[in-house]
C-alpha positions, -999 to +999 in steps of 0.1 A: +000+000+000+012+035-009+004+061+017+002+096+002+013+126+022-004+160+023-033+179+036-069+171+028-092+197+012-111+201+045-079+209+064-070+235+038-104+252+039-104+254+077-069+270+077-080+296+050-112+304+070-092+310+102-067+333+084-097+352+069-113+357+103-081+369+119-073+393+091-109+407+093-105+413+130-071+431+124-086+454+099-115+464+121-092+471+151-069+491+128-098+514+117-107+521+153-071+530+161-071+554+131-102+571+143-088+575+178-056+590+164-075+615+143-095+627+174-063+629+194-048+650+167-078+673+167-075+680+204-037+685+202-042+709+172-067+730+191-045+732+221-016+743+200-037+770+183-048+782+217-012+785+229-003+805+198-034+828+203-023+834+239+011+844+228-005+867+201-027+882+228+002+890+251+020+910+224-010+925+206-034+930+235-062+914+215-070+883+196-071+883+157-106+896+148-129+876+125-166+887+125-176+856+106-162+821+111-130+813+092-118+777+087-082+774+100-055+754+083-039+752+049-064+753+021-094+762+042-112+794+052-118+829+039-087+849+047-090+875+019-098+848-006-067+828+005-061+801+031-056+807+069-024+788+072-004+811+095-007+833+125+015+864+127+016+898+144+009+919+113-017+898+096-034+877+122-046+846+104-034+848+068-020+828+040+016+840+047+032+852+079+043+888+081+060+903+112+063+883+143+053+847+136+032+829+163+024+799+143+041+793+110+017+766+099-018+765+114-029+728+113-059+717+093-084+692+107-076+656+097-099+638+073-123+620+071-148+632+097-154+606+124-184+593+144-214+615+141-194+645+128-203+656+093-178+669+067-191+704+073-183+701+111-148+686+104-127+718+106-114+744+131-138+773+128-124+805+144-144+836+154-136+867+174-159+896+169-142+921+193-107+907+198-113+903+236-123+866+233-124+839+206-140+806+199-128+776+179-155+751+170-145+716+162-160+681+164-147+648+179-159+614+166-154+596+199-145+601+236-110+616+236-090+628+266-120+632+288-140+650+261-172+634+249-180+628+212-196+656+193-192+693+188-169+713+211-158+749+215-124+761+226-121+796+241-096+814+264-114+796+293-105+761+279-123+735+259-160+728+265 
């Protein structure tokens, strides 16, 4: 009798099914990690912008004024028909820094929007009507750093 060596078809199918299941679980957990990293970046970006605004306030005795909301970051916003990618002493938020530079590159919100946030909410919207205070509106897709998911506002008093 000749005995043949090898795997049966059933054994091969079971191994392929197990590998497929494990790879599916890995992809799902990777997507969750990506969402959490985008939310952590949003919080870090807003805190960095707040620090730059406080430095600006110390030198200029007011915050940059913007009666209507402007979207901060490269390629977004309405800063004289350009982007709001820098913060400087002479121009406030503008496409290019002039004078003392407080933030050479204002970060843009990471994409895509996460959780219940829409694409319209996925940005850093800055307003300051009188220069005495400001607000930066942004949205988080999940609980991050003690902040619940959803819309938030950053001001000189902190993040709400």
